[in-house]
C-alpha positions in Angstrom: 125.7 29.7 226.7 127.7 28.0 229.6 130.5 30.2 231.0 133.9 28.6 231.0 134.4 28.8 234.7 131.0 27.3 235.7 131.7 24.0 237.4 130.0 20.6 237.1 129.8 19.1 240.6 129.0 15.4 240.9 128.6 12.8 243.7 128.6 9.1 242.9 127.6 6.3 245.3 126.9 2.6 244.9 123.3 1.9 244.2 121.4 -1.2 245.1 120.2 -3.5 242.2 117.3 -1.7 240.5 115.9 -2.1 237.0 116.7 1.0 234.8 113.0 1.4 233.8 112.0 1.1 237.5 114.4 4.0 238.2 112.7 6.0 235.4 109.3 5.3 237.0 110.5 7.4 240.0 110.6 10.5 237.8 107.3 10.5 235.8 106.6 14.0 234.4 110.3 15.0 234.4 112.9 14.8 231.6 114.3 11.3 231.4 117.1 9.6 229.6 118.1 6.0 228.8 120.7 4.1 226.9 121.4 0.4 227.0 123.5 -2.1 225.2 125.7 -5.0 226.4 127.1 -4.7 230.0 126.7 -0.9 230.3 123.4 1.0 230.6 122.2 4.3 231.9 118.9 5.9 233.2 118.8 9.5 234.0 116.3 12.2 235.2 116.2 16.0 235.3 118.4 18.5 233.5 121.4 20.0 235.2 122.6 21.6 232.0 121.5 21.9 228.4 123.6 22.6 225.4 121.6 23.5 222.3 122.7 24.7 218.8 121.0 25.5 215.5 122.2 26.1 212.0 125.1 25.0 209.9 127.7 25.7 212.7 125.9 23.5 215.3 128.8 21.1 215.6 131.3 23.9 216.3 129.0 25.3 218.9 128.7 22.0 220.6 132.4 21.3 220.6 133.1 24.6 222.3 130.3 24.4 224.9 130.9 20.7 225.8 134.6 21.5 226.4 133.6 24.5 228.5 131.0 22.5 230.5 133.5 19.9 231.6 136.6 22.1 232.0 135.9 22.5 235.7 134.6 19.1 236.9 134.6 18.1 240.5 133.6 14.4 240.9 133.3 13.0 244.5 133.2 9.2 243.9 134.7 6.0 245.3 136.8 3.9 242.9 134.4 3.5 240.0 134.8 2.1 236.5 135.5 4.5 233.7 132.0 4.2 232.4 130.5 5.7 235.6 130.1 9.5 235.9 128.7 12.5 234.1 127.3 11.8 230.7 125.5 14.0 228.1 122.5 12.6 226.2 121.2 14.2 223.0 121.0 14.1 219.3 120.9 15.9 216.0 118.2 16.6 213.4 119.1 15.2 210.0 119.5 18.7 208.7 120.3 21.9 210.7 117.2 23.8 209.4 114.6 21.1 209.4 113.7 21.0 213.1 111.5 24.1 213.5 108.2 22.2 212.9 106.8 18.7 213.4 107.6 16.0 216.0 111.3 17.0 216.3 110.7 20.6 217.2 111.2 20.2 220.9 114.7 18.8 220.3 115.9 21.5 217.9 118.8 21.2 215.4 121.1 19.8 218.1 120.6 19.3 221.9 122.7 17.6 224.5 121.5 17.4 228.1 123.2 16.6 231.4 120.9 14.7 233.8 120.6 15.8 237.4 120.5 12.1 238.4 122.2 9.3 236.5 122.0 5.6 237.3 124.7 3.5 235.7 124.7 -0.2 235.4 128.1 -1.7 234.5 129.4 -5.2 234.7 126.6 -6.3 237.1 127.0 -3.4 239.5 125.1 -0.1 240.0 126.1 3.5 240.8 124.0 6.6 241.2 125.4 10.0 240.3 123.9 13.3 241.3 125.0 16.4 239.3 124.7 20.2 239.5 126.3 23.1 237.6 127.3 26.0 239.9 128.7 29.4 239.5 132.4 30.1 240.3 131.6 31.8 243.6 129.3 29.0 244.8 130.4 26.8 247.8 131.6 23.4 246.5 131.3 21.7 249.9 127.8 22.9 250.4 126.9 21.8 246.9 128.4 18.3 247.6 126.3 18.1 250.7 123.2 19.1 248.8 123.8 16.4 246.2 124.2 13.7 248.9 120.8 14.9 250.3 119.3 14.6 246.7 120.4 11.0 246.5 118.9 10.2 249.9 115.6 11.8 248.8 115.1 10.0 245.6 111.4 9.4 245.2 109.6 6.1 245.1 108.5 4.7 241.7 105.0 5.6 240.4 102.8 2.9 238.8 102.3 2.9 235.0 99.0 4.4 233.8 96.2 1.9 233.3 96.3 2.5 229.6 93.3 2.0 227.4 92.3 1.9 223.7 94.7 3.2 221.1 93.5 5.0 218.0 95.5 4.8 214.8 95.8 7.4 212.2 97.8 7.0 209.0 100.0 10.0 208.1 100.2 9.1 204.4 97.5 7.5 202.3 98.2 4.4 200.2 97.9 6.4 197.1 100.3 9.0 198.5 102.8 6.3 199.5 102.7 4.8 196.0 103.3 8.3 194.5 106.3 8.8 196.7 107.8 5.5 195.6 107.2 6.3 191.9 108.8 9.7 192.2 111.8 8.2 194.0 112.3 5.5 191.3 112.1 8.1 188.5 114.8 10.3 190.2 117.0 7.2 190.7 116.6 6.2 187.0 117.3 9.7 186.0 120.6 9.7 187.8 119.6 12.4 190.3 119.8 10.1 193.3 121.4 6.7 194.1 119.3 5.7 197.1 116.2 7.0 198.8 114.9 6.0 202.2 111.2 6.7 202.3 109.2 6.9 205.5 105.6 7.5 206.6 104.2 8.5 209.9 101.6 6.6 211.8 99.9 8.5 214.6 98.8 6.6 217.8 96.5 8.3 220.2 96.3 6.9 223.7 97.9 6.7 227.1 101.5 5.4 227.0 104.1 4.6 229.7 107.6 5.4 228.4 109.2 2.9 230.8 106.7 0.2 229.7 107.6 0.8 226.1 111.3 0.5 226.9 110.6 -2.8 228.8 108.8 -4.1 225.7 111.7 -3.1 223.4 114.2 -4.8 225.7 112.1 -8.0 225.5 111.7 -7.9 221.7 115.1 -6.6 220.7 117.6 -7.7 223.3 120.6 -7.3 221.0 119.8 -3.8 219.9 120.8 -0.4 221.3 117.8 1.0 223.2 117.5 4.7 223.9 115.3 7.5 225.3 115.6 11.2 225.2 112.5 12.7 226.9 112.7 16.5 227.2 109.3 16.9 228.7 105.9 15.3 229.1 104.8 14.0 225.7 108.1 14.9 224.1 110.1 11.7 223.9 112.3 10.2 221.3 112.9 6.5 222.0 113.5 3.2 220.1 115.7 0.2 219.5 118.3 0.1 216.7 120.7 -2.7 215.7 123.6 -0.3 214.9 125.6 2.4 216.5 126.5 5.4 214.4 130.0 5.6 215.9 131.8 4.7 219.1 135.3 6.0 220.1 137.5 5.0 223.0 141.1 6.0 223.5 141.6 6.8 219.9 139.9 3.6 218.5 136.9 4.1 216.2 134.1 1.4 215.8 131.2 1.7 213.4 129.3 -0.6 211.0 127.7 -0.6 207.6 124.3 -2.1 208.1 122.2 -1.9 204.9 120.3 -4.4 202.9 117.6 -6.4 204.6 115.3 -9.4 204.4 112.9 -11.3 206.6 113.7 -14.2 208.9 112.5 -17.7 208.0 110.1 -19.7 210.0 112.4 -22.7 210.0 116.2 -22.9 210.1 116.3 -24.1 206.4 114.0 -21.2 205.3 116.0 -18.7 207.3 119.2 -19.9 205.6 117.6 -19.6 202.2 116.5 -16.1 202.9 120.0 -15.2 204.2 121.7 -16.6 201.1 119.3 -14.7 198.9 120.2 -11.5 200.7 123.9 -12.2 200.3 123.5 -12.7 196.6 121.0 -9.9 195.9 122.3 -7.4 193.4 120.0 -4.7 194.6 120.9 -5.2 198.3 124.6 -5.6 197.7 124.5 -2.3 195.8 122.6 -0.6 198.6 125.2 -2.0 201.1 128.1 -0.9 199.0 126.9 2.7 199.0 127.0 2.6 202.8 130.5 1.0 202.9 131.8 3.5 200.3 130.4 6.4 202.3 132.0 5.2 205.5 135.4 4.8 203.7 135.2 8.2 202.1 134.1 10.0 205.2 136.4 8.3 207.7 139.7 8.0 205.8 140.6 11.7 206.3 140.0 11.3 210.1 142.0 8.1 210.7 145.6 6.9 210.6 144.3 3.4 209.8 140.9 2.1 208.7 139.9 -1.6 208.5 136.9 -2.7 206.4 136.0 -6.4 205.6 136.0 -7.3 202.0 132.6 -9.0 202.1 129.5 -8.4 204.3 128.1 -11.1 206.6 124.6 -11.6 208.0 123.4 -9.8 211.1 120.3 -11.6 212.4 117.7 -10.1 214.7 114.5 -11.5 215.9 112.4 -10.3 213.0 114.9 -9.3 210.3 118.4 -10.0 209.0 120.7 -7.4 207.5 123.9 -7.3 205.5 126.6 -6.1 207.9 130.2 -5.0 207.4 132.2 -3.9 210.5 134.4 -0.8 210.1 137.2 -0.1 212.6 140.1 2.2 212.8 142.4 4.6 214.7 141.7 8.3 214.8 144.1 11.1 214.2 145.2 12.6 217.5 142.9 15.7 217.4 139.8 14.0 216.1 136.8 13.7 218.4 133.6 11.8 218.4 131.7 14.9 217.3 134.0 15.2 214.3 133.1 11.6 213.3 129.4 12.2 213.8 129.5 15.3 211.7 131.0 13.3 208.8 128.5 10.4 209.1 125.1 11.8 210.1 122.8 11.0 208.5 124.1 7.8 206.8 122.8 6.4 203.5 121.1 3.7 205.5 118.8 6.2 207.0 118.8 9.3 204.8 119.6 8.1 201.3 122.5 9.1 199.0 123.8 11.6 198.1 123.4 13.0 201.6 122.8 16.6 200.4 
C-alpha cells in the first residue's frame, strides 16, 4: 500500500538518439518495460513503485492507489511534450482469480509498475526520466541530485546472448485440440455460448533475448502496438497486437472492434478476393457484430456521445486481414480509463461471449 503523502520525484533531460531496444539492453537482468506505436514510444527499467491488486475489487484498489501515488508529484523537467513524464506499465489477468498458477502467476490479478528510468521517444525527439518514490520527511533537493547522478551513470548496453537450438513442446495434443473444438461447438449449438476463443500453448526451450524479439516484432509488424512487461528474469509478457483496448485523452475515447479474420493473398487480385470474402462472410460478420454490440452496450453508460460506423472495413496487416469498426466517443466527466477497461476486458475478440 502506498501512503497518500509519499511523493513521486522525477527528473527529465533530453536524451540523444538511441534505439529503444538498445536502451533495454543496458538493463539486462532487471525489470524492463516497452510500449510503441506511431510517433510515441517508451522503454523503461527498474521498479520505483508497484501497485498490485487481487480479487473482484482489483479495479477499485488500483483507482485509489494510483491517485495516491501521483497526488504528490514533483517533476523537474524542461519544457517537454505532454507525452513525456512518469508512466505506469501493467495489466490485468482475464479473471481476478485465475492468476495464481501458470505463466501469468508472476503478474497477479492486476499489477502496474512505475519504472525507475523511462526513455520516451516522441515526434522524433528523446527524453530520459529518472524516478523515485520518497517518504514525506525525505529531502527533495537531495533526491533530485541523486536522480541526476542516476542519469549520468546509466550503464552501457550488453550484447545479446549467442542463442542456440530451440526445443519445441506442444502444450495440447492434436486429439486434445480437436476435443476442445468439438466441445465448444456443442455448447454454441446448445445456446450456452455465442463465441469461444480457444488457445493452446507451445513451449519453447532455449536462450532468448527480449530486445531481439522486440526488434523482430517491429520488423514484422510495424503497424501494430508492441509491448513488454518484464517483472524479472524469465518473467516477461511481450507481443504485438493490431488493436488497442481503449485510449482516452482529455475526455475523448477511442477503441475499435477488430474481429473476423482471413489470410492475405499472394497477389493483389487474390488479396482483394479474400478481403471481399471476409466482408461477406456470415460467420465472420456475426463474430464481428458480437464485438460491436458488446462495445456499444459497455460504453453507452460511460459516454455522453458514442459514434460507431454502420459497416466494418478491412484492416490489413502483413500476414492477415481483419474486419474493423472504429468506435469513438466522449466520456462522462467522472469516467476514467480504468472505468473503461473494467467494462471491456476481456473482449469477445479475445475471451469469447458471454464474458462471464
